[in-house]
C-alpha positions as CSV (number, residue, x, y, z in Angstrom):
1,M,-111.0,136.9,-128.3
2,P,-110.8,134.9,-125.0
3,L,-112.6,131.7,-124.9
4,K,-115.8,131.3,-122.8
5,K,-115.5,129.2,-119.7
6,R,-117.7,126.5,-121.0
7,S,-115.9,126.4,-124.3
8,R,-112.7,125.8,-122.5
9,A,-114.4,123.0,-120.5
10,R,-115.6,121.4,-123.7
11,M,-112.1,121.6,-125.2
12,L,-110.7,119.7,-122.1
13,T,-113.6,117.3,-122.4
14,L,-112.8,116.5,-126.0
15,Q,-109.2,115.8,-125.2
16,A,-110.3,113.6,-122.3
17,L,-112.8,111.7,-124.6
18,C,-110.0,111.1,-127.1
19,L,-107.9,109.6,-124.4
20,F,-110.8,107.5,-123.1
21,D,-111.2,106.3,-126.7
22,A,-107.6,105.3,-126.9
23,L,-107.0,104.0,-123.4
24,G,-110.4,102.7,-122.4
25,D,-112.1,102.8,-119.0
26,D,-108.7,102.8,-117.2
27,F,-108.3,106.4,-118.1
28,A,-111.0,107.3,-115.5
29,D,-108.4,106.9,-112.8
30,R,-106.2,109.6,-114.4
31,L,-109.0,112.0,-115.6
32,N,-108.6,114.4,-112.7
33,D,-104.9,114.7,-113.1
34,F,-105.3,115.2,-116.8
35,L,-107.9,118.0,-116.3
36,H,-105.7,119.8,-113.8
37,D,-102.5,119.5,-115.8
38,D,-101.0,123.0,-116.5
39,Q,-99.3,121.6,-119.7
40,N,-102.7,120.7,-121.1
41,H,-104.0,124.1,-120.4
42,E,-101.0,125.7,-122.1
43,D,-101.3,123.3,-125.1
44,L,-104.9,124.4,-125.5
45,D,-103.8,128.1,-125.4
46,F,-105.8,129.0,-122.3
47,D,-105.0,132.5,-121.2
48,E,-105.5,131.6,-117.5
49,P,-105.9,128.5,-115.5
50,P,-109.4,127.0,-115.6
51,T,-111.6,127.6,-112.5
52,R,-113.0,124.8,-110.3
53,T,-116.4,125.3,-112.1
54,V,-114.8,124.8,-115.5
55,L,-112.9,121.7,-114.4
56,R,-116.0,120.2,-112.7
57,F,-118.0,120.9,-115.9
58,A,-115.4,119.3,-118.0
59,R,-115.2,116.3,-115.7
60,D,-119.0,115.8,-115.7
61,L,-119.2,116.1,-119.4
62,A,-116.3,113.6,-120.0
63,I,-117.7,111.0,-117.6
64,G,-121.2,111.5,-118.9
65,A,-120.3,111.4,-122.6
66,W,-118.0,108.4,-122.1
67,S,-120.7,106.5,-120.1
68,A,-123.3,107.2,-122.7
69,R,-121.1,106.4,-125.7
70,A,-123.0,103.1,-126.6
71,R,-126.3,105.0,-127.1
72,A,-124.5,107.8,-128.9
73,D,-122.8,105.3,-131.2
74,E,-126.2,103.7,-131.9
75,L,-127.6,107.1,-133.0
76,L,-124.5,107.9,-135.0
77,A,-124.7,104.5,-136.8
78,A,-128.3,105.2,-137.7
79,A,-127.6,108.8,-138.8
80,V,-124.6,107.9,-141.0
81,P,-125.6,104.6,-142.7
82,G,-122.9,102.7,-144.5
83,W,-120.2,104.4,-142.4
84,S,-118.9,102.6,-139.3
85,V,-118.6,104.8,-136.2
86,Q,-115.2,103.2,-135.6
87,R,-114.1,104.4,-139.1
88,M,-114.9,108.0,-138.2
89,A,-112.0,110.2,-137.4
90,P,-111.5,109.9,-133.6
91,V,-111.8,113.7,-133.1
92,D,-115.1,113.8,-135.0
93,R,-116.5,110.7,-133.3
94,N,-115.8,112.2,-129.8
95,I,-117.1,115.7,-130.7
96,L,-120.3,113.9,-131.8
97,R,-120.4,111.8,-128.6
98,L,-120.0,115.0,-126.6
99,G,-122.6,116.9,-128.6
100,L,-125.1,114.0,-128.3
101,F,-124.6,113.7,-124.6
102,E,-125.4,117.3,-124.2
103,L,-128.4,117.3,-126.5
104,L,-129.9,114.3,-124.8
105,S,-128.9,114.8,-121.2
106,R,-128.4,118.5,-120.6
107,P,-131.7,120.3,-121.3
108,E,-130.5,123.4,-119.5
109,T,-128.1,124.1,-122.5
110,P,-129.9,125.3,-125.6
111,F,-129.5,122.9,-128.6
112,Q,-128.2,125.8,-130.7
113,V,-125.4,126.3,-128.2
114,V,-124.5,122.6,-128.1
115,I,-124.3,122.4,-131.9
116,N,-122.4,125.6,-132.3
117,E,-119.9,124.6,-129.6
118,A,-119.5,121.2,-131.4
119,I,-118.9,123.0,-134.7
120,E,-116.3,125.3,-133.1
121,L,-114.5,122.2,-131.7
122,A,-114.6,120.6,-135.1
123,R,-113.1,123.8,-136.6
124,R,-110.3,123.8,-134.1
125,F,-109.4,120.2,-133.9
126,G,-110.9,118.4,-136.9
127,D,-110.1,118.5,-140.6
128,A,-111.6,120.8,-143.3
129,E,-114.8,118.8,-143.6
130,S,-115.4,118.2,-139.9
131,P,-117.5,121.3,-139.1
132,A,-120.1,120.6,-141.8
133,F,-120.1,116.9,-140.9
134,V,-120.6,117.6,-137.2
135,N,-123.3,120.2,-137.9
136,G,-125.2,117.9,-140.2
137,V,-125.1,114.8,-138.0
138,L,-126.0,116.5,-134.8
139,D,-128.8,118.6,-136.3
140,G,-130.1,115.6,-138.1
141,I,-130.3,113.5,-135.0
142,R,-131.8,116.5,-133.0
143,R,-134.5,116.9,-135.7
144,R,-135.4,113.2,-135.8
145,N,-135.7,113.1,-132.0
146,E,-137.7,116.3,-132.0
147,N,-140.1,114.9,-134.6
148,A,-140.4,111.6,-132.6
149,T,-142.3,113.5,-129.9
150,P,-146.0,113.6,-130.8
151,D,-147.6,117.1,-131.0
152,G,-149.0,118.2,-127.7
153,A,-147.1,115.5,-125.7
154,E,-144.6,116.5,-123.1
155,P,-141.1,115.7,-124.0
156,V,-139.5,112.9,-121.9
157,A,-137.4,114.4,-119.2
158,P,-133.7,113.5,-119.7
159,P,-132.2,110.9,-117.4
160,P,-129.5,111.6,-114.9
161,A,-126.1,112.4,-116.3
162,G,-124.4,109.4,-117.7
163,E,-127.5,107.5,-118.7
164,P,-128.7,107.5,-122.3
165,A,-131.8,109.4,-123.3
166,D,-134.3,108.7,-126.2
167,T,-135.6,112.2,-126.9
168,V,-134.4,115.8,-126.8
169,D,-136.3,118.3,-124.6
170,T,-136.2,121.3,-127.0
171,A,-138.9,123.2,-125.1
172,A,-136.4,123.9,-122.3
173,R,-133.9,125.2,-124.9
174,S,-135.5,128.3,-126.2
175,N,-132.7,130.6,-125.2
176,D,-129.6,131.0,-127.4
177,T,-127.1,131.7,-124.7
178,E,-125.9,129.7,-121.7
179,R,-125.2,130.8,-118.2
180,E,-121.7,130.6,-116.9
181,A,-121.2,130.5,-113.2
182,D,-117.7,130.9,-111.8
183,D,-116.3,130.3,-108.4
184,G,-112.8,131.7,-108.9
185,P,-109.5,130.3,-109.9
186,V,-108.4,126.8,-108.9
């Protein structure tokens, strides 16, 4: 079955986050070249080149998740006490950073989609325990943030992309599908 466009963008984003993790902020200068590299697309088994929309979404996610990593790492440290974020497998750590960025900063994407996409990334790129670990951590953080919002209170609107958030707007995520716009091949 062909991958959905946003799934492909998240695969590229995960690869980029792992490179950010290894190379640091200097990788930002090479991000666009990386995202447009045909060899990367082939290595990820894409059946066709990603569209401009997919590449733009991947770039936005990569920059946003990398920029918000300090807040994500705080949440991860609290969610998995006794286990250093830096000791996590790099793939798991970056899947979780990506998932947390989307949960906290992308209310247009239903939380079910975010968590499911993270689990699929963990299945594809992680080890045998990664899918359950990613699911448990993301859903646990989502539930804690959801419960932190008092009944009847409006959830705090998420900040602009790249800035950390403190709550998750689950009211805006009642759908279990996400829209995919496409503007043609690159």
